[in-house]
Structure formats: structure tokens, C-alpha cells
Biopython code that builds the backbone (N, CA, C, O; Angstrom):
import numpy as np
from Bio.PDB.StructureBuilder import StructureBuilder

atoms = [
    (1, "MET", "N", (245.371, -142.736, -107.240)),
    (1, "MET", "CA", (244.402, -142.905, -108.321)),
    (1, "MET", "C", (244.381, -141.674, -109.207)),
    (1, "MET", "O", (244.346, -141.796, -110.432)),
    (2, "PHE", "N", (244.401, -140.500, -108.614)),
    (2, "PHE", "CA", (244.312, -139.279, -109.394)),
    (2, "PHE", "C", (245.691, -138.713, -109.614)),
    (2, "PHE", "O", (246.557, -138.837, -108.749)),
    (3, "GLY", "N", (245.915, -138.083, -110.772)),
    (3, "GLY", "CA", (247.161, -137.458, -111.103)),
    (3, "GLY", "C", (247.135, -135.980, -110.752)),
    (3, "GLY", "O", (246.561, -135.582, -109.739)),
    (4, "PRO", "N", (247.761, -135.171, -111.597)),
    (4, "PRO", "CA", (247.777, -133.743, -111.358)),
    (4, "PRO", "C", (246.373, -133.147, -111.300)),
    (4, "PRO", "O", (245.446, -133.645, -111.939)),
    (5, "LYS", "N", (246.235, -132.094, -110.539)),
    (5, "LYS", "CA", (244.923, -131.429, -110.409)),
    (5, "LYS", "C", (244.663, -130.520, -111.594)),
    (5, "LYS", "O", (245.598, -130.015, -112.216)),
    (6, "VAL", "N", (243.392, -130.312, -111.904)),
    (6, "VAL", "CA", (242.972, -129.411, -112.958)),
    (6, "VAL", "C", (242.131, -128.317, -112.307)),
    (6, "VAL", "O", (241.250, -128.586, -111.490)),
    (7, "LYS", "N", (242.424, -127.090, -112.688)),
    (7, "LYS", "CA", (241.670, -125.970, -112.125)),
    (7, "LYS", "C", (240.529, -125.605, -113.053)),
    (7, "LYS", "O", (240.690, -125.608, -114.274)),
    (8, "LEU", "N", (239.383, -125.292, -112.484)),
    (8, "LEU", "CA", (238.203, -124.860, -113.240)),
    (8, "LEU", "C", (237.772, -123.492, -112.701)),
    (8, "LEU", "O", (237.912, -123.205, -111.512)),
    (9, "GLU", "N", (237.261, -122.680, -113.575)),
    (9, "GLU", "CA", (236.688, -121.430, -113.115)),
    (9, "GLU", "C", (235.524, -121.734, -112.171)),
    (9, "GLU", "O", (234.853, -122.757, -112.309)),
    (10, "LYS", "N", (235.299, -120.857, -111.234)),
    (10, "LYS", "CA", (234.290, -121.082, -110.182)),
    (10, "LYS", "C", (232.904, -121.369, -110.797)),
    (10, "LYS", "O", (232.224, -122.302, -110.370)),
    (11, "ASN", "N", (232.493, -120.591, -111.775)),
    (11, "ASN", "CA", (231.162, -120.784, -112.335)),
    (11, "ASN", "C", (231.042, -122.131, -113.039)),
    (11, "ASN", "O", (229.985, -122.762, -112.995)),
    (12, "LEU", "N", (232.136, -122.583, -113.698)),
    (12, "LEU", "CA", (232.111, -123.916, -114.339)),
    (12, "LEU", "C", (232.090, -125.004, -113.280)),
    (12, "LEU", "O", (231.347, -125.978, -113.401)),
    (13, "PHE", "N", (232.902, -124.845, -112.244)),
    (13, "PHE", "CA", (232.900, -125.843, -111.171)),
    (13, "PHE", "C", (231.517, -125.945, -110.547)),
    (13, "PHE", "O", (231.052, -127.053, -110.280)),
    (14, "ASP", "N", (230.847, -124.827, -110.306)),
    (14, "ASP", "CA", (229.507, -124.861, -109.725)),
    (14, "ASP", "C", (228.542, -125.644, -110.591)),
    (14, "ASP", "O", (227.719, -126.404, -110.082)),
    (15, "LYS", "N", (228.642, -125.458, -111.919)),
    (15, "LYS", "CA", (227.792, -126.210, -112.851)),
    (15, "LYS", "C", (228.098, -127.677, -112.822)),
    (15, "LYS", "O", (227.195, -128.513, -112.787)),
    (16, "VAL", "N", (229.376, -127.994, -112.835)),
    (16, "VAL", "CA", (229.804, -129.403, -112.805)),
    (16, "VAL", "C", (229.289, -130.049, -111.516)),
    (16, "VAL", "O", (228.767, -131.163, -111.544)),
    (17, "LYS", "N", (229.435, -129.358, -110.404)),
    (17, "LYS", "CA", (228.957, -129.918, -109.121)),
    (17, "LYS", "C", (227.460, -130.149, -109.152)),
    (17, "LYS", "O", (226.980, -131.203, -108.735)),
    (18, "LYS", "N", (226.731, -129.177, -109.640)),
    (18, "LYS", "CA", (225.276, -129.301, -109.710)),
    (18, "LYS", "C", (224.833, -130.470, -110.555)),
    (18, "LYS", "O", (223.991, -131.266, -110.139)),
    (19, "TYR", "N", (225.402, -130.574, -111.746)),
    (19, "TYR", "CA", (224.969, -131.628, -112.659)),
    (19, "TYR", "C", (225.515, -133.008, -112.266)),
    (19, "TYR", "O", (224.898, -134.030, -112.567)),
    (20, "SER", "N", (226.651, -133.034, -111.607)),
    (20, "SER", "CA", (227.141, -134.338, -111.135)),
    (20, "SER", "C", (226.237, -134.885, -110.046)),
    (20, "SER", "O", (226.000, -136.091, -109.980)),
    (21, "GLU", "N", (225.736, -134.013, -109.200)),
    (21, "GLU", "CA", (224.798, -134.434, -108.145)),
    (21, "GLU", "C", (223.493, -134.891, -108.775)),
    (21, "GLU", "O", (222.968, -135.938, -108.396)),
    (22, "ILE", "N", (222.955, -134.139, -109.726)),
    (22, "ILE", "CA", (221.676, -134.489, -110.382)),
    (22, "ILE", "C", (221.826, -135.851, -111.067)),
    (22, "ILE", "O", (220.927, -136.689, -111.000)),
    (23, "ALA", "N", (222.969, -136.062, -111.726)),
    (23, "ALA", "CA", (223.171, -137.314, -112.498)),
    (23, "ALA", "C", (223.509, -138.506, -111.576)),
    (23, "ALA", "O", (223.549, -139.649, -112.032)),
    (24, "GLY", "N", (223.747, -138.241, -110.310)),
    (24, "GLY", "CA", (223.995, -139.339, -109.367)),
    (24, "GLY", "C", (225.427, -139.778, -109.248)),
    (24, "GLY", "O", (225.702, -140.866, -108.742)),
    (25, "TYR", "N", (226.345, -138.955, -109.704)),
    (25, "TYR", "CA", (227.772, -139.272, -109.540)),
    (25, "TYR", "C", (228.149, -139.122, -108.069)),
    (25, "TYR", "O", (227.562, -138.305, -107.359)),
    (26, "SER", "N", (229.121, -139.900, -107.606)),
    (26, "SER", "CA", (229.526, -139.844, -106.209)),
    (26, "SER", "C", (230.367, -138.639, -105.887)),
    (26, "SER", "O", (230.494, -138.262, -104.722)),
    (27, "SER", "N", (230.965, -138.005, -106.939)),
    (27, "SER", "CA", (231.803, -136.828, -106.717)),
    (27, "SER", "C", (231.958, -136.064, -108.013)),
    (27, "SER", "O", (231.662, -136.556, -109.102)),
    (28, "VAL", "N", (232.435, -134.839, -107.852)),
    (28, "VAL", "CA", (232.733, -134.012, -109.040)),
    (28, "VAL", "C", (233.840, -134.702, -109.846)),
    (28, "VAL", "O", (233.798, -134.714, -111.076)),
    (29, "GLU", "N", (234.818, -135.269, -109.159)),
    (29, "GLU", "CA", (235.926, -135.953, -109.837)),
    (29, "GLU", "C", (235.435, -137.095, -110.709)),
    (29, "GLU", "O", (235.909, -137.283, -111.830)),
    (30, "GLU", "N", (234.475, -137.861, -110.182)),
    (30, "GLU", "CA", (233.934, -138.997, -110.960)),
    (30, "GLU", "C", (233.226, -138.483, -112.201)),
    (30, "GLU", "O", (233.394, -139.052, -113.280)),
    (31, "PHE", "N", (232.441, -137.424, -112.075)),
    (31, "PHE", "CA", (231.725, -136.842, -113.218)),
    (31, "PHE", "C", (232.700, -136.330, -114.271)),
    (31, "PHE", "O", (232.533, -136.612, -115.458)),
    (32, "VAL", "N", (233.719, -135.577, -113.847)),
    (32, "VAL", "CA", (234.697, -135.004, -114.800)),
    (32, "VAL", "C", (235.482, -136.118, -115.457)),
    (32, "VAL", "O", (235.722, -136.060, -116.663)),
    (33, "THR", "N", (235.889, -137.126, -114.713)),
    (33, "THR", "CA", (236.620, -138.270, -115.275)),
    (33, "THR", "C", (235.765, -138.934, -116.357)),
    (33, "THR", "O", (236.266, -139.212, -117.447)),
    (34, "HIS", "N", (234.514, -139.186, -116.084)),
    (34, "HIS", "CA", (233.617, -139.829, -117.066)),
    (34, "HIS", "C", (233.472, -138.958, -118.300)),
    (34, "HIS", "O", (233.535, -139.464, -119.421)),
    (35, "ALA", "N", (233.277, -137.651, -118.118)),
    (35, "ALA", "CA", (233.098, -136.762, -119.262)),
    (35, "ALA", "C", (234.360, -136.714, -120.122)),
    (35, "ALA", "O", (234.274, -136.715, -121.350)),
    (36, "VAL", "N", (235.500, -136.672, -119.498)),
    (36, "VAL", "CA", (236.754, -136.612, -120.263)),
    (36, "VAL", "C", (237.003, -137.929, -120.989)),
    (36, "VAL", "O", (237.433, -137.952, -122.143)),
    (37, "GLU", "N", (236.720, -139.037, -120.276)),
    (37, "GLU", "CA", (236.894, -140.366, -120.930)),
    (37, "GLU", "C", (236.017, -140.487, -122.173)),
    (37, "GLU", "O", (236.463, -140.976, -123.211)),
    (38, "ARG", "N", (234.786, -140.046, -122.064)),
    (38, "ARG", "CA", (233.867, -140.119, -123.216)),
    (38, "ARG", "C", (234.360, -139.269, -124.369)),
    (38, "ARG", "O", (234.301, -139.693, -125.523)),
    (39, "GLN", "N", (234.849, -138.068, -124.067)),
    (39, "GLN", "CA", (235.332, -137.175, -125.091)),
    (39, "GLN", "C", (236.565, -137.742, -125.772)),
    (39, "GLN", "O", (236.685, -137.669, -126.994)),
    (40, "ILE", "N", (237.472, -138.302, -125.004)),
    (40, "ILE", "CA", (238.690, -138.897, -125.546)),
    (40, "ILE", "C", (238.321, -140.108, -126.420)),
    (40, "ILE", "O", (238.899, -140.287, -127.492)),
    (41, "ALA", "N", (237.396, -140.916, -125.990)),
    (41, "ALA", "CA", (236.989, -142.084, -126.783)),
    (41, "ALA", "C", (236.477, -141.658, -128.151)),
    (41, "ALA", "O", (236.756, -142.309, -129.158)),
    (42, "GLU", "N", (235.731, -140.568, -128.178)),
    (42, "GLU", "CA", (235.190, -140.080, -129.432)),
    (42, "GLU", "C", (236.328, -139.604, -130.359)),
    (42, "GLU", "O", (236.308, -139.866, -131.561)),
    (43, "ILE", "N", (237.287, -138.924, -129.796)),
    (43, "ILE", "CA", (238.402, -138.427, -130.586)),
    (43, "ILE", "C", (239.277, -139.591, -131.066)),
    (43, "ILE", "O", (239.788, -139.553, -132.185)),
    (44, "GLU", "N", (239.456, -140.632, -130.228)),
    (44, "GLU", "CA", (240.298, -141.755, -130.586)),
    (44, "GLU", "C", (239.735, -142.573, -131.766)),
    (44, "GLU", "O", (240.458, -143.363, -132.373)),
    (45, "GLU", "N", (238.492, -142.388, -132.076)),
    (45, "GLU", "CA", (237.892, -143.088, -133.221)),
    (45, "GLU", "C", (238.437, -142.596, -134.547)),
    (45, "GLU", "O", (238.198, -143.226, -135.577)),
    (46, "ALA", "N", (239.154, -141.500, -134.551)),
    (46, "ALA", "CA", (239.702, -140.930, -135.753)),
    (46, "ALA", "C", (240.759, -141.892, -136.343)),
    (46, "ALA", "O", (241.465, -142.591, -135.616)),
    (47, "ASP", "N", (240.838, -141.897, -137.685)),
    (47, "ASP", "CA", (241.760, -142.798, -138.358)),
    (47, "ASP", "C", (243.139, -142.205, -138.559)),
    (47, "ASP", "O", (244.093, -142.948, -138.792)),
    (48, "SER", "N", (243.275, -140.907, -138.476)),
    (48, "SER", "CA", (244.590, -140.271, -138.732)),
    (48, "SER", "C", (244.688, -139.006, -137.865)),
    (48, "SER", "O", (243.717, -138.564, -137.252)),
    (49, "GLU", "N", (245.886, -138.456, -137.845)),
    (49, "GLU", "CA", (246.100, -137.208, -137.102)),
    (49, "GLU", "C", (245.257, -136.088, -137.694)),
    (49, "GLU", "O", (244.764, -135.229, -136.963)),
    (50, "GLU", "N", (245.092, -136.090, -138.994)),
    (50, "GLU", "CA", (244.290, -135.060, -139.661)),
    (50, "GLU", "C", (242.810, -135.196, -139.223)),
    (50, "GLU", "O", (242.133, -134.189, -139.014)),
    (51, "ASP", "N", (242.318, -136.437, -139.089)),
    (51, "ASP", "CA", (240.946, -136.646, -138.636)),
    (51, "ASP", "C", (240.815, -136.164, -137.177)),
    (51, "ASP", "O", (239.792, -135.585, -136.811)),
    (52, "VAL", "N", (241.831, -136.398, -136.355)),
    (52, "VAL", "CA", (241.796, -135.942, -134.968)),
    (52, "VAL", "C", (241.683, -134.411, -134.948)),
    (52, "VAL", "O", (240.883, -133.853, -134.197)),
    (53, "LYS", "N", (242.481, -133.749, -135.767)),
    (53, "LYS", "CA", (242.427, -132.263, -135.843)),
    (53, "LYS", "C", (241.034, -131.798, -136.276)),
    (53, "LYS", "O", (240.504, -130.842, -135.711)),
    (54, "LYS", "N", (240.438, -132.459, -137.266)),
    (54, "LYS", "CA", (239.116, -132.073, -137.723)),
    (54, "LYS", "C", (238.081, -132.245, -136.630)),
    (54, "LYS", "O", (237.210, -131.392, -136.456)),
    (55, "LYS", "N", (238.172, -133.365, -135.879)),
    (55, "LYS", "CA", (237.236, -133.604, -134.795)),
    (55, "LYS", "C", (237.389, -132.524, -133.703)),
    (55, "LYS", "O", (236.406, -131.994, -133.185)),
    (56, "LEU", "N", (238.659, -132.219, -133.377)),
    (56, "LEU", "CA", (238.875, -131.177, -132.356)),
    (56, "LEU", "C", (238.409, -129.823, -132.819)),
    (56, "LEU", "O", (237.915, -129.041, -132.007)),
    (57, "GLN", "N", (238.545, -129.516, -134.081)),
    (57, "GLN", "CA", (238.028, -128.242, -134.625)),
    (57, "GLN", "C", (236.511, -128.240, -134.565)),
    (57, "GLN", "O", (235.897, -127.244, -134.185)),
    (58, "GLY", "N", (235.906, -129.372, -134.946)),
    (58, "GLY", "CA", (234.458, -129.470, -134.924)),
    (58, "GLY", "C", (233.887, -129.322, -133.528)),
    (58, "GLY", "O", (232.770, -128.838, -133.348)),
    (59, "LEU", "N", (234.676, -129.750, -132.528)),
    (59, "LEU", "CA", (234.207, -129.629, -131.150)),
    (59, "LEU", "C", (234.564, -128.264, -130.545)),
    (59, "LEU", "O", (234.187, -127.966, -129.412)),
    (60, "GLY", "N", (235.283, -127.449, -131.297)),
    (60, "GLY", "CA", (235.636, -126.100, -130.838)),
    (60, "GLY", "C", (236.864, -126.038, -129.962)),
    (60, "GLY", "O", (237.119, -125.002, -129.348)),
    (61, "TYR", "N", (237.642, -127.117, -129.879)),
    (61, "TYR", "CA", (238.834, -127.100, -129.074)),
    (61, "TYR", "C", (240.023, -126.428, -129.732)),
    (61, "TYR", "O", (240.880, -125.880, -129.039)),
    (62, "ILE", "N", (240.093, -126.460, -131.061)),
    (62, "ILE", "CA", (241.154, -125.764, -131.781)),
    (62, "ILE", "C", (240.519, -125.049, -132.944)),
    (62, "ILE", "O", (239.426, -125.395, -133.392)),
    (63, "SER", "N", (241.237, -124.024, -133.436)),
    (63, "SER", "CA", (240.673, -123.262, -134.544)),
    (63, "SER", "C", (241.519, -123.434, -135.779)),
    (63, "SER", "O", (241.207, -122.866, -136.826)),
]
sb = StructureBuilder()
sb.init_structure("model")
sb.init_model(0)
sb.init_chain("A")
sb.init_seg("    ")
for serial, (resi, resn, name, xyz) in enumerate(atoms, 1):
    if name == "N":
        sb.init_residue(resn, " ", resi, " ")
    sb.init_atom(name, np.array(xyz, "f"), 0.0, 1.0, " ", f" {name:<3s}", serial, name[0])
structure = sb.get_structure()
């Protein structure tokens, strides 16, 4: 079901674990998968590659 592993800094992992438990997710993996899926869905709404770049810049992923 899962592909390659992703490494997170300890402090970020601790936050993800805390909030995944509060939100009622069954695991950290489920929470991260849901968060990434939501973010990708938002980016996919772009009409062109230029729109994708603007969205990613707006989200702070690229400069």
C-alpha cells in the first residue's frame, strides 16, 4: 500500500503525531496521506503549468 518512506524532522514528526491523534486518525501515515492528498488536489485545480507554479509560490513551496 505504501511506497517509499519520507523522513521528517523529529519536531515535525512529534507535531504530526500529536495532531493526528487529536483529529482521530488511526496513524501518522493516514494523517500525512490525507494532508498530502488535500494539498495535491488544491494544486491540481490549476489550469496551466504557470498557474501551478503560482499556487506553489503562494503556498511557499517554491520561490
